[in-house]
C-alpha positions as CSV (number, residue, x, y, z in Angstrom):
1,M,-25.8,-8.4,1.0
2,T,-27.6,-7.3,4.6
3,G,-27.0,-10.7,5.7
4,V,-23.2,-10.5,5.5
5,L,-23.6,-7.2,7.4
6,D,-25.7,-8.8,10.2
7,G,-23.6,-11.6,11.0
8,F,-20.7,-9.4,11.3
9,V,-22.4,-7.0,13.6
10,V,-23.7,-9.8,15.9
11,I,-20.2,-11.2,16.3
12,G,-18.6,-7.7,16.6
13,V,-21.2,-6.6,19.4
14,V,-20.2,-9.4,21.5
15,V,-16.5,-9.6,21.2
16,A,-16.6,-5.7,22.1
17,V,-18.4,-6.6,25.0
18,G,-15.7,-9.0,25.9
19,Y,-13.0,-6.4,25.4
20,L,-14.6,-4.0,27.8
21,V,-15.1,-6.7,30.5
22,G,-11.6,-7.4,30.0
23,R,-10.7,-3.6,30.5
24,A,-12.8,-3.3,33.4
25,G,-11.0,-6.5,35.0
26,V,-14.4,-7.6,36.6
27,L,-13.5,-11.3,36.0
28,G,-10.0,-11.2,36.9
29,P,-7.2,-12.3,35.4
30,A,-8.0,-15.8,34.7
31,A,-11.4,-15.1,32.7
32,T,-10.1,-15.9,29.3
33,T,-9.0,-19.4,30.6
34,V,-12.0,-20.1,32.7
35,L,-14.4,-18.9,29.9
36,S,-12.5,-21.1,27.3
37,R,-12.5,-24.0,29.4
38,T,-16.2,-23.8,30.1
39,A,-16.8,-23.5,26.7
40,F,-14.6,-26.7,25.7
41,F,-15.7,-29.1,28.3
42,V,-19.2,-28.1,29.2
43,A,-20.9,-25.8,26.6
44,S,-19.6,-26.9,23.5
45,P,-20.2,-30.7,24.0
46,A,-23.8,-29.7,24.9
47,L,-24.3,-27.5,21.5
48,L,-22.6,-30.3,19.3
49,F,-24.9,-32.7,20.6
50,V,-28.1,-30.5,20.2
51,T,-26.9,-29.7,16.8
52,V,-25.7,-32.9,15.4
53,S,-28.8,-34.9,17.0
54,R,-31.1,-32.6,15.2
55,A,-29.4,-32.8,11.7
56,D,-30.7,-34.7,8.8
57,V,-27.9,-36.6,8.2
58,S,-29.0,-38.2,5.1
59,A,-29.9,-34.9,3.7
60,V,-26.6,-33.2,3.6
61,F,-24.6,-35.9,1.8
62,S,-24.4,-34.2,-1.4
63,E,-22.1,-32.4,-3.8
64,S,-21.8,-29.6,-1.0
65,L,-20.7,-32.1,1.6
66,V,-17.9,-33.2,-1.0
67,V,-16.7,-29.8,-1.7
68,T,-16.5,-28.7,2.0
69,A,-14.8,-32.0,3.1
70,M,-12.0,-32.0,0.3
71,T,-11.3,-28.0,0.3
72,S,-11.4,-27.9,4.3
73,T,-9.0,-30.7,4.3
74,V,-6.6,-29.4,1.6
75,A,-6.8,-26.1,3.3
76,C,-5.7,-27.6,6.5
77,A,-3.2,-29.7,4.9
78,L,-1.4,-26.9,3.0
79,Y,-0.4,-24.9,6.3
80,V,1.6,-28.2,7.5
81,P,4.6,-27.6,5.2
82,V,4.7,-23.9,6.4
83,G,5.0,-25.0,9.9
84,L,7.6,-27.2,9.4
85,L,9.4,-25.0,7.3
86,R,9.2,-22.3,9.8
87,R,10.3,-25.0,12.5
88,R,7.4,-24.0,14.5
89,P,6.2,-26.3,17.6
90,V,4.0,-29.3,16.5
91,G,1.2,-28.0,18.6
92,E,1.2,-24.5,17.3
93,T,1.4,-26.0,13.5
94,V,-1.8,-28.0,14.6
95,V,-3.6,-25.1,15.4
96,G,-2.4,-23.3,12.4
97,A,-3.7,-26.0,10.1
98,M,-7.0,-25.9,11.8
99,A,-7.3,-22.1,11.6
100,S,-6.5,-22.2,7.9
101,G,-9.7,-24.7,7.1
102,Y,-11.9,-24.4,10.0
103,V,-14.8,-21.8,9.4
104,N,-16.9,-20.1,11.6
105,A,-20.1,-21.7,10.0
106,G,-22.0,-21.2,13.6
107,N,-22.4,-18.0,14.9
108,L,-21.4,-16.1,11.8
109,G,-22.3,-18.6,9.0
110,L,-25.7,-19.3,10.3
111,P,-27.0,-15.5,9.8
112,I,-25.2,-14.9,6.7
113,A,-26.7,-18.4,5.2
114,T,-30.6,-17.0,6.5
115,Y,-29.9,-13.7,5.0
116,A,-27.5,-13.7,2.2
117,L,-28.3,-17.5,1.0
118,G,-32.2,-17.6,2.0
119,N,-31.8,-20.8,4.0
120,A,-29.6,-21.7,7.3
121,A,-29.7,-25.0,6.1
122,E,-27.1,-24.2,3.7
123,M,-24.6,-24.6,6.5
124,A,-25.8,-28.2,7.5
125,P,-22.8,-29.6,5.1
126,V,-20.2,-27.5,6.8
127,L,-21.5,-27.7,10.3
128,L,-21.7,-31.8,10.2
129,F,-18.2,-32.1,8.6
130,Q,-16.4,-29.9,11.2
131,L,-18.8,-31.3,14.1
132,A,-18.3,-34.7,13.2
133,V,-14.7,-34.9,11.8
134,L,-12.4,-31.8,11.9
135,T,-13.1,-31.0,15.5
136,P,-12.8,-34.7,17.0
137,F,-9.8,-35.2,14.8
138,F,-7.8,-31.6,15.9
139,T,-8.9,-31.7,19.6
140,S,-8.0,-35.5,19.9
141,L,-4.6,-34.8,18.4
142,L,-4.1,-31.8,20.5
143,D,-4.9,-33.8,23.7
144,L,-2.2,-36.3,22.9
145,L,0.6,-33.4,22.0
146,S,-0.5,-31.9,25.3
147,E,0.5,-35.3,27.3
148,R,3.8,-35.4,25.1
149,T,4.7,-31.6,26.6
150,D,4.0,-32.9,29.9
151,G,6.7,-35.5,29.6
152,N,4.3,-38.6,29.3
153,R,4.5,-40.7,26.2
154,P,0.9,-42.0,25.6
155,S,0.9,-45.8,25.0
156,V,-0.6,-47.1,21.6
157,L,-3.9,-48.1,23.5
158,R,-4.3,-44.3,24.7
159,T,-3.7,-42.9,21.4
160,V,-6.2,-45.1,20.0
161,T,-8.9,-44.3,22.5
162,A,-8.4,-40.6,22.6
163,P,-11.4,-39.8,20.9
164,L,-13.2,-41.7,23.9
165,R,-11.8,-39.4,26.3
166,N,-12.6,-36.2,24.2
167,P,-15.9,-34.3,25.5
168,I,-16.0,-32.7,22.1
169,A,-15.8,-36.3,20.2
170,L,-18.1,-37.8,22.7
171,A,-20.7,-35.3,22.3
172,T,-20.6,-35.6,18.6
173,G,-20.7,-39.3,18.4
174,A,-23.8,-39.4,20.9
175,G,-25.3,-36.7,18.5
176,L,-24.8,-38.9,15.4
177,V,-26.3,-41.9,17.1
178,V,-29.5,-39.7,18.1
179,S,-29.9,-38.4,14.4
180,A,-29.3,-41.9,13.2
181,T,-31.8,-43.4,15.3
182,G,-34.1,-41.1,15.9
183,L,-34.7,-41.4,19.6
184,R,-34.8,-38.2,21.1
185,P,-33.9,-37.7,24.9
186,P,-37.0,-36.9,27.0
187,A,-37.7,-33.2,27.3
188,P,-36.7,-32.9,30.7
189,L,-33.4,-34.2,30.2
190,L,-33.0,-32.4,26.6
191,A,-33.9,-28.9,28.3
192,P,-31.0,-28.3,30.7
193,I,-28.7,-29.6,27.6
194,E,-30.4,-26.9,25.6
195,L,-29.7,-24.3,28.1
196,I,-26.1,-25.1,28.6
197,A,-25.7,-25.2,24.8
198,D,-26.7,-21.5,24.4
199,L,-23.7,-20.5,26.7
200,A,-21.1,-21.9,24.1
201,V,-21.0,-19.2,21.2
202,P,-21.3,-16.3,23.9
203,G,-18.6,-17.6,26.2
204,M,-16.3,-18.4,23.1
205,L,-16.8,-14.7,21.9
206,L,-16.5,-13.0,25.3
207,A,-13.2,-15.1,26.0
208,F,-11.9,-14.0,22.6
209,G,-12.7,-10.1,23.4
210,I,-11.2,-10.5,26.6
211,S,-8.0,-12.0,25.3
212,L,-7.5,-9.0,23.0
213,C,-7.1,-6.6,26.1
214,G,-3.2,-5.6,26.1
215,A,-2.7,-8.2,23.3
216,A,0.2,-7.1,20.6
217,R,-0.4,-6.1,17.3
218,P,-1.8,-9.0,15.1
219,G,1.3,-10.6,13.3
220,S,3.8,-9.0,15.6
221,G,6.4,-11.7,16.7
222,P,7.7,-15.0,15.3
223,H,4.4,-15.9,14.1
224,G,3.9,-13.2,11.8
225,P,4.5,-15.2,8.5
226,L,2.5,-18.0,10.0
227,L,-0.6,-15.6,10.2
228,G,0.3,-14.3,6.7
229,A,0.0,-18.2,5.5
230,V,-3.1,-18.7,7.4
231,L,-4.8,-15.4,5.9
232,L,-3.8,-16.5,2.5
233,L,-5.1,-20.0,2.7
234,K,-8.3,-19.1,4.6
235,N,-9.2,-16.0,2.9
236,V,-8.1,-16.5,-0.8
237,V,-7.3,-20.3,-1.3
238,H,-10.1,-21.9,0.3
239,P,-13.0,-20.0,-1.3
240,V,-11.1,-20.3,-4.9
241,L,-10.7,-24.3,-4.2
242,A,-14.5,-24.4,-3.4
243,L,-15.2,-22.4,-6.5
244,L,-13.1,-24.7,-8.7
245,L,-14.2,-27.8,-7.3
246,G,-17.9,-26.8,-7.4
247,M,-17.6,-25.9,-11.0
248,A,-15.9,-29.2,-11.5
249,L,-18.7,-31.2,-10.0
250,G,-21.4,-29.3,-12.2
251,L,-22.9,-26.8,-9.4
252,S,-23.9,-23.5,-10.9
253,G,-26.3,-20.9,-9.9
254,H,-27.4,-20.7,-6.1
255,A,-25.5,-24.4,-5.1
256,L,-22.2,-22.8,-6.3
257,L,-22.7,-19.5,-4.3
258,A,-23.5,-21.5,-1.4
259,V,-20.4,-23.5,-1.3
260,V,-18.2,-20.8,-2.1
261,V,-19.4,-18.4,0.6
262,C,-19.3,-21.2,3.1
263,A,-15.7,-21.6,2.1
264,A,-15.0,-17.8,2.2
265,L,-16.0,-17.4,6.1
266,P,-13.3,-16.7,8.3
267,T,-11.5,-18.8,11.2
268,A,-13.9,-19.9,13.8
269,Q,-13.5,-18.6,17.1
270,N,-13.7,-22.3,18.1
271,V,-9.8,-22.5,17.0
272,F,-9.0,-19.8,19.9
273,T,-11.0,-22.1,22.3
274,Y,-8.9,-25.2,21.8
275,A,-5.8,-23.4,21.4
276,V,-6.5,-21.8,25.1
277,R,-7.5,-25.3,26.3
278,F,-4.4,-27.0,25.2
279,E,-2.0,-24.1,25.7
280,K,-0.8,-24.3,22.0
281,G,-0.6,-21.6,19.3
282,V,-2.8,-19.3,21.4
283,N,-1.5,-16.1,19.7
284,L,-1.8,-17.6,16.3
285,A,-5.1,-18.7,17.0
286,R,-6.6,-15.2,18.4
287,D,-4.7,-13.4,15.5
288,A,-6.1,-15.5,12.7
289,A,-9.4,-15.1,14.0
290,L,-9.4,-11.3,14.1
291,V,-7.5,-10.9,11.0
292,T,-9.6,-13.5,8.9
293,T,-12.7,-12.2,10.0
294,I,-11.6,-8.6,8.8
295,V,-10.7,-9.5,5.6
296,S,-13.5,-11.9,4.9
297,V,-16.1,-9.0,4.9
298,P,-14.7,-7.5,1.3
299,V,-14.2,-11.3,0.3
300,L,-17.7,-12.2,1.0
301,F,-19.2,-9.2,-0.4
302,A,-17.2,-9.9,-3.8
303,V,-18.1,-13.5,-3.5
304,V,-21.8,-12.7,-3.4
305,A,-21.5,-9.7,-6.0
306,L,-19.9,-11.8,-8.7
307,L,-21.6,-15.1,-8.3
308,T,-25.5,-13.4,-8.0
């Protein structure tokens, strides 16, 4: 149980620091945008490369990966009809879909896995699927939608090659190549990449904390029902799907607990970072990360209590 608390305390402190920095105004009015773009274009690619390159890709291809891939995909897809029925912009619907199935497996999931599950490697299938599949897919899609918003209709070639211009996709691909081949970059080259990678998580959290200054009450405005849909999908439907599919695949005991805990994690702050970068669904992404994190506390405690 202490692992759940430890993870939330770490996040809460850094977000609180960001909020205080925002209140003080020491970084100026563009702080959220600058920090988010720094995280997206510089720090996150470095972090993704380092993380994926060190992952044992062959070791994570298991039932856990199947559960992660299927439940995350379904949770994301279930949001799409909500956005369409509410006649929301396509970009906001994409962000809402991502918020419904993209979990905070890094800065919250790792400490929870370490203390509550006994092994941080339990997050490996989630991290691999999100970094190698969900992140490149959603960021490339948002990139194309941004071009259409600017009045430019991208050609077929530009649409097909979108991942090749996406720093997140490129870093993930490079990491997979290193992991598969075992060819490690020289230490003098890897050291600055690791140093920059360390900026990603605190940069995202600080930007998120700053964005809370002067923000409207979560759920106010036209995206209130949308936030409710994300909350339901992320905090209830996603872990229930993981429980049912895990049992269907024969998982039990610790293995079943691990996949349900992973699915019960809240929306990742990465979603907010991507929303700011592409200027799509920023308010929805911010509120989703905040509210699902708060609600996930009792949900995670309940999951650990029921399955142990």
